[in-house]
Backbone as JSON, one array per atom type, in Angstrom:
{
  "sequence": "MLASVDTSQITPQNANGVRSDPPSIFVSQRPAVLVTLDGDPIWSPIAQNDLKFAVNTNWDLFQDPASRLYLRVEKSWLSASSLKGPWTAAHELPASFAALPADGNWDEVKAALPAKPATGHLPYVLVSTTPAELILSTARRSRCR",
  "N": [[-28.93, 9.15, -23.86], [-28.07, 6.55, -23.69], [-29.78, 5.53, -21.9], [-31.67, 5.19, -23.51], [-31.05, 2.68, -24.84], [-31.46, -0.22, -26.31], [-31.05, -2.62, -24.19], [-31.43, -5.9, -24.25], [-30.78, -7.28, -26.17], [-27.99, -7.56, -25.29], [-25.66, -9.87, -24.46], [-23.49, -9.83, -21.66], [-19.63, -11.81, -22.51], [-16.67, -13.15, -21.62], [-13.29, -12.34, -22.24], [-11.15, -14.26, -23.1], [-7.9, -14.82, -21.42], [-8.87, -12.21, -20.12], [-9.61, -10.46, -16.73], [-12.34, -10.06, -15.18], [-13.08, -9.63, -12.55], [-14.87, -7.83, -10.04], [-12.93, -4.95, -8.13], [-11.83, -6.3, -4.86], [-13.74, -4.13, -1.86], [-12.95, -1.97, 0.39], [-14.13, -0.69, 3.72], [-13.53, 1.92, 6.0], [-13.26, 3.88, 8.67], [-11.56, 5.66, 10.25], [-8.73, 6.48, 10.14], [-6.66, 5.33, 7.28], [-4.7, 3.17, 5.17], [-4.33, 1.36, 1.77], [-2.59, -0.67, 1.0], [-1.87, -2.21, -2.45], [-0.56, -4.71, -4.11], [0.39, -6.37, -7.29], [-0.05, -9.42, -7.01], [2.13, -12.02, -4.77], [4.86, -10.05, -3.06], [6.65, -9.22, -5.05], [10.14, -8.9, -4.79], [13.03, -6.85, -4.84], [17.6, -6.7, -5.1], [18.73, -3.96, -4.07], [21.14, -2.34, -5.89], [24.29, -1.99, -3.9], [23.38, -2.37, -1.9], [21.64, -3.37, 1.71], [19.01, -4.15, 1.14], [15.73, -4.85, 0.1], [12.76, -3.69, -2.02], [9.53, -3.16, -3.13], [8.33, -3.88, -6.22], [6.55, -4.71, -7.77], [4.11, -2.75, -6.71], [3.03, 0.51, -5.32], [3.71, 1.88, -3.48], [6.23, 2.79, -1.4], [7.71, 0.42, -0.48], [10.08, -2.04, 1.95], [11.61, -4.42, 2.22], [13.83, -5.76, 5.29], [17.28, -7.0, 6.22], [16.82, -9.19, 7.66], [13.91, -9.69, 7.81], [12.94, -7.94, 8.37], [9.59, -5.69, 7.74], [9.37, -2.41, 5.91], [7.24, 0.93, 5.27], [6.85, 3.49, 3.59], [4.69, 6.25, 4.6], [3.78, 9.16, 3.15], [5.95, 10.98, 5.42], [6.33, 9.32, 7.12], [7.29, 6.55, 8.68], [6.06, 3.27, 8.72], [6.21, -0.06, 10.28], [6.42, -3.97, 9.53], [6.46, -7.06, 11.23], [5.56, -8.64, 8.48], [3.38, -8.64, 5.83], [0.74, -8.72, 7.18], [1.28, -7.57, 9.14], [0.75, -7.04, 12.66], [1.2, -2.77, 11.55], [3.42, -0.85, 12.74], [4.73, 2.42, 14.29], [7.22, 2.76, 12.43], [9.92, 4.03, 14.6], [12.8, 4.4, 14.23], [15.0, 3.36, 11.52], [17.11, 0.71, 9.53], [20.83, 1.1, 8.83], [20.77, 1.21, 6.5], [18.97, 2.37, 4.95], [20.42, 4.88, 4.3], [22.02, 4.82, 2.89], [20.83, 4.33, 0.6], [21.32, 4.37, -3.33], [22.43, 7.62, -4.91], [20.36, 8.38, -7.14], [18.3, 9.56, -8.37], [16.0, 7.49, -7.94], [14.98, 7.27, -5.44], [14.57, 9.66, -4.17], [12.2, 10.34, -3.19], [11.59, 8.5, -1.04], [14.82, 9.52, 0.34], [13.89, 11.96, 1.17], [11.99, 12.07, 3.38], [13.88, 11.31, 5.66], [15.36, 11.79, 8.36], [13.44, 9.02, 9.82], [10.81, 10.07, 11.27], [8.69, 10.41, 13.77], [5.34, 9.17, 13.69], [2.06, 11.51, 13.57], [0.04, 12.04, 15.56], [-2.94, 9.9, 15.08], [-1.76, 6.53, 13.97], [-2.49, 5.45, 10.78], [-4.18, 2.73, 9.99], [-3.15, -0.01, 7.9], [-4.24, -1.92, 5.05], [-3.66, -4.52, 3.23], [-3.38, -6.02, 0.09], [-2.69, -8.3, -2.37], [-4.55, -8.65, -4.5], [-6.42, -6.93, -6.78], [-7.73, -3.78, -5.2], [-10.24, -1.19, -3.53], [-10.51, 1.82, -1.12], [-12.7, 2.63, 0.39], [-12.91, 5.66, 2.72], [-14.0, 6.93, 5.57], [-15.75, 9.37, 7.39], [-17.4, 9.64, 9.31], [-19.88, 9.6, 11.43], [-21.55, 7.27, 13.58], [-24.92, 7.8, 14.46], [-27.06, 7.5, 16.81], [-30.17, 5.91, 17.84], [-32.76, 6.86, 18.77]],
  "CA": [[-28.97, 8.98, -24.13], [-27.5, 5.57, -22.95], [-31.0, 4.88, -21.41], [-32.86, 4.38, -24.77], [-30.52, 1.95, -25.96], [-32.26, -1.67, -26.08], [-30.22, -3.86, -24.1], [-31.82, -6.53, -24.22], [-30.24, -8.51, -25.96], [-26.11, -7.56, -24.97], [-25.02, -10.9, -23.84], [-21.94, -10.1, -21.44], [-18.96, -12.58, -22.41], [-15.72, -13.26, -20.77], [-12.23, -12.91, -23.51], [-9.67, -15.05, -23.2], [-6.95, -13.79, -20.31], [-9.14, -10.51, -19.25], [-10.48, -10.64, -15.73], [-13.86, -8.62, -15.11], [-14.0, -9.81, -12.0], [-15.24, -6.7, -9.58], [-11.8, -5.31, -7.22], [-12.63, -5.41, -2.58], [-13.87, -3.05, -1.24], [-12.3, -1.82, 2.17], [-14.45, 0.81, 4.32], [-12.59, 2.4, 6.94], [-14.1, 5.22, 9.6], [-10.57, 6.04, 11.22], [-7.58, 6.8, 8.82], [-6.4, 4.29, 6.66], [-3.93, 3.46, 3.6], [-4.25, 0.53, 1.06], [-1.24, -0.8, 0.21], [-1.96, -2.8, -3.55], [-0.03, -5.44, -4.87], [0.49, -6.91, -8.22], [0.06, -10.72, -6.66], [2.49, -11.91, -3.31], [5.7, -9.21, -3.47], [7.92, -9.74, -5.87], [11.35, -8.11, -3.81], [14.42, -6.75, -5.65], [17.38, -5.91, -4.71], [19.18, -2.84, -4.43], [22.89, -2.08, -6.0], [25.08, -2.26, -2.73], [22.74, -2.27, -0.36], [21.02, -4.83, 1.69], [17.43, -3.91, 1.54], [14.96, -4.78, -0.73], [11.33, -3.15, -2.57], [8.78, -4.38, -3.78], [8.92, -4.02, -6.93], [4.78, -5.25, -8.08], [3.62, -1.83, -5.4], [3.52, 1.97, -5.86], [3.79, 2.25, -2.28], [8.01, 2.38, -0.92], [7.91, -0.93, 0.59], [10.77, -2.36, 1.93], [12.52, -5.35, 2.92], [15.89, -5.9, 5.2], [18.07, -8.65, 5.84], [16.12, -9.78, 8.87], [12.38, -9.21, 6.67], [11.5, -6.38, 8.6], [8.77, -4.89, 6.76], [8.91, -1.12, 5.94], [5.77, 1.19, 4.21], [6.34, 4.82, 4.15], [3.38, 6.69, 4.09], [4.09, 10.55, 3.2], [6.99, 11.42, 6.35], [6.53, 8.78, 8.29], [7.57, 4.88, 8.44], [5.33, 1.87, 9.73], [7.13, -1.35, 10.49], [5.54, -4.75, 10.63], [7.29, -8.8, 10.54], [4.96, -9.25, 7.98], [2.37, -7.99, 5.46], [-0.66, -8.77, 7.94], [0.66, -6.46, 10.58], [0.21, -5.28, 12.69], [1.7, -2.2, 11.67], [3.71, 0.14, 14.13], [5.53, 3.34, 14.38], [9.14, 2.83, 13.15], [11.25, 5.83, 15.22], [14.62, 4.45, 13.28], [15.57, 2.95, 10.27], [18.17, 0.49, 9.42], [21.51, 1.96, 8.56], [21.22, 1.16, 4.81], [18.28, 3.58, 4.13], [20.94, 6.57, 4.98], [22.76, 4.42, 1.67], [20.57, 4.16, -0.47], [21.59, 5.13, -4.08], [22.02, 9.05, -5.66], [20.33, 8.3, -8.87], [17.36, 10.35, -8.66], [14.78, 6.72, -8.16], [14.77, 7.7, -3.49], [14.52, 11.09, -3.3], [10.93, 10.74, -1.87], [12.59, 7.93, 0.28], [15.54, 9.97, 1.37], [13.21, 13.11, 2.22], [11.61, 11.17, 4.44], [14.68, 10.13, 6.46], [15.32, 10.29, 9.55], [12.47, 7.78, 10.03], [10.07, 10.59, 12.13], [7.47, 9.93, 14.99], [4.08, 9.36, 12.86], [1.74, 12.36, 15.0], [-1.68, 11.93, 16.03], [-3.29, 8.4, 14.79], [-1.44, 5.67, 12.95], [-2.94, 4.62, 9.25], [-4.65, 1.46, 9.39], [-2.52, -0.56, 7.12], [-4.75, -2.98, 4.48], [-2.64, -4.64, 2.29], [-3.82, -6.3, -0.34], [-2.25, -9.01, -3.2], [-5.22, -8.4, -5.63], [-7.17, -5.82, -7.3], [-8.9, -3.54, -3.96], [-10.16, 0.0, -3.8], [-10.33, 1.84, -0.03], [-13.71, 4.48, 0.89], [-12.63, 6.16, 3.61], [-15.64, 7.47, 5.7], [-15.28, 9.7, 8.5], [-19.26, 10.19, 9.24], [-20.06, 8.56, 12.09], [-23.33, 6.58, 13.32], [-26.12, 7.95, 14.95], [-27.13, 6.43, 18.21], [-31.12, 5.79, 17.63], [-33.81, 6.22, 20.42]],
  "C": [[-28.82, 7.26, -24.21], [-29.27, 5.33, -22.49], [-32.38, 4.57, -21.8], [-32.26, 3.62, -24.77], [-31.36, 0.83, -25.31], [-31.22, -2.85, -25.65], [-30.25, -4.9, -23.59], [-31.68, -7.7, -24.58], [-28.32, -8.58, -26.54], [-26.51, -8.61, -23.76], [-23.55, -10.19, -23.04], [-21.25, -11.36, -22.1], [-17.86, -11.77, -22.09], [-14.33, -13.22, -22.03], [-11.34, -13.46, -22.3], [-8.43, -14.08, -22.95], [-7.16, -12.16, -20.18], [-9.63, -10.92, -18.17], [-11.44, -9.59, -16.25], [-14.06, -8.52, -13.59], [-14.16, -7.66, -10.79], [-13.81, -7.03, -7.97], [-12.94, -4.88, -5.69], [-12.6, -4.72, -2.57], [-13.53, -2.81, -0.26], [-12.86, -0.93, 2.5], [-13.73, 1.22, 5.95], [-13.06, 3.84, 7.89], [-12.69, 5.76, 10.34], [-9.44, 6.2, 9.7], [-6.78, 5.32, 8.51], [-5.17, 4.11, 5.49], [-3.93, 1.75, 2.92], [-3.07, 0.35, 0.18], [-1.7, -2.67, -1.59], [-0.72, -3.51, -3.9], [-0.14, -6.5, -6.02], [0.54, -8.77, -7.78], [0.92, -10.92, -5.38], [4.04, -10.92, -3.99], [6.69, -10.12, -4.1], [9.65, -8.6, -5.44], [12.26, -8.05, -4.64], [15.79, -5.97, -5.57], [17.96, -4.34, -5.01], [20.9, -2.54, -5.02], [23.32, -1.26, -4.5], [24.9, -1.35, -1.72], [22.12, -3.37, 0.38], [19.74, -4.98, 2.11], [17.67, -4.17, 0.13], [14.33, -4.46, -1.19], [10.74, -4.47, -3.18], [8.53, -3.79, -4.81], [7.19, -3.72, -8.16], [3.8, -4.46, -6.82], [3.77, -0.37, -6.21], [3.31, 2.39, -4.75], [5.93, 2.04, -2.44], [7.48, 1.5, 0.62], [8.89, -2.14, 0.37], [10.99, -3.95, 3.0], [13.69, -5.24, 3.56], [16.18, -6.82, 5.55], [17.06, -9.41, 6.35], [14.31, -10.11, 8.24], [11.66, -8.88, 7.34], [11.0, -5.82, 7.59], [9.06, -2.78, 7.11], [8.22, 0.35, 5.16], [6.09, 2.35, 4.5], [5.09, 5.68, 3.85], [3.82, 8.59, 4.53], [5.3, 10.46, 4.01], [7.24, 10.26, 6.95], [6.88, 7.41, 7.66], [6.82, 4.31, 9.68], [6.97, 0.81, 9.39], [6.27, -2.44, 10.59], [6.78, -6.45, 10.29], [6.53, -8.91, 9.73], [3.91, -8.7, 7.16], [1.31, -7.93, 6.43], [-0.46, -7.82, 8.88], [0.97, -7.39, 11.72], [1.35, -4.26, 13.08], [2.06, -1.54, 12.67], [4.59, 1.21, 13.14], [7.3, 2.73, 14.15], [9.56, 3.74, 13.04], [12.27, 5.5, 14.88], [14.59, 3.2, 12.03], [16.34, 1.76, 9.81], [19.66, 1.55, 8.39], [21.66, 1.92, 7.0], [20.08, 1.92, 4.18], [18.95, 4.72, 4.42], [21.91, 5.83, 3.2], [22.55, 4.34, 0.12], [20.71, 4.91, -1.46], [21.25, 6.82, -4.47], [21.88, 8.88, -6.84], [19.05, 8.91, -9.17], [15.85, 8.86, -8.02], [14.61, 6.81, -6.6], [14.96, 8.71, -3.46], [13.37, 10.96, -2.94], [11.29, 9.89, -0.84], [13.31, 8.85, 1.05], [14.91, 11.15, 1.78], [12.84, 12.61, 3.29], [12.63, 10.82, 6.15], [15.52, 11.5, 7.12], [14.14, 10.44, 9.29], [12.03, 9.44, 11.02], [9.15, 10.77, 12.56], [5.98, 10.14, 13.73], [3.62, 10.21, 14.35], [0.24, 11.74, 14.24], [-2.11, 10.18, 15.74], [-2.52, 7.53, 13.53], [-2.02, 5.49, 11.98], [-3.06, 3.24, 9.8], [-3.95, 0.74, 8.26], [-3.05, -1.68, 6.27], [-3.81, -3.6, 3.65], [-3.55, -5.7, 1.14], [-3.27, -6.95, -1.59], [-3.53, -9.69, -4.71], [-6.63, -6.8, -5.61], [-8.07, -5.32, -5.83], [-9.34, -1.75, -3.81], [-10.43, 0.19, -2.06], [-11.47, 2.87, -0.01], [-13.31, 4.54, 2.19], [-13.53, 7.49, 4.03], [-15.44, 8.08, 7.43], [-16.8, 10.74, 9.22], [-19.08, 9.33, 10.55], [-21.67, 7.96, 12.97], [-23.71, 7.61, 14.72], [-26.72, 6.89, 15.8], [-29.06, 6.99, 17.53], [-32.17, 5.62, 18.97], [-35.53, 6.31, 20.6]]
}
């Protein structure tokens, strides 16, 4: 039905305050995760703990007092000194993780404690502060002869 609609008179318009920019597209042929933040990280303190967590992402992303970052990927942990990486396996976590409040907000984080070494290849971590999408491909390139 839509194919038969005459679109010659339709002119897209921008509305004030509404952005229609397409998201960035990342492509990876190896295991990867895309951590999207709504702008720069907004760090929120955790009650009676020296860790902070990023409130503007749906990932478990933490910062310790030395500004080291910790990212939970399923039951494994990665660590980096900045969002740009490099992200490496976190074999140990600060003691503050064990002291997270028992209020239900941290159940998934606590289920991933103590830090377990990642098995296999570590995922490549892509971080975007704007809307983005990740395409994972396991296709291998064939050689032309």
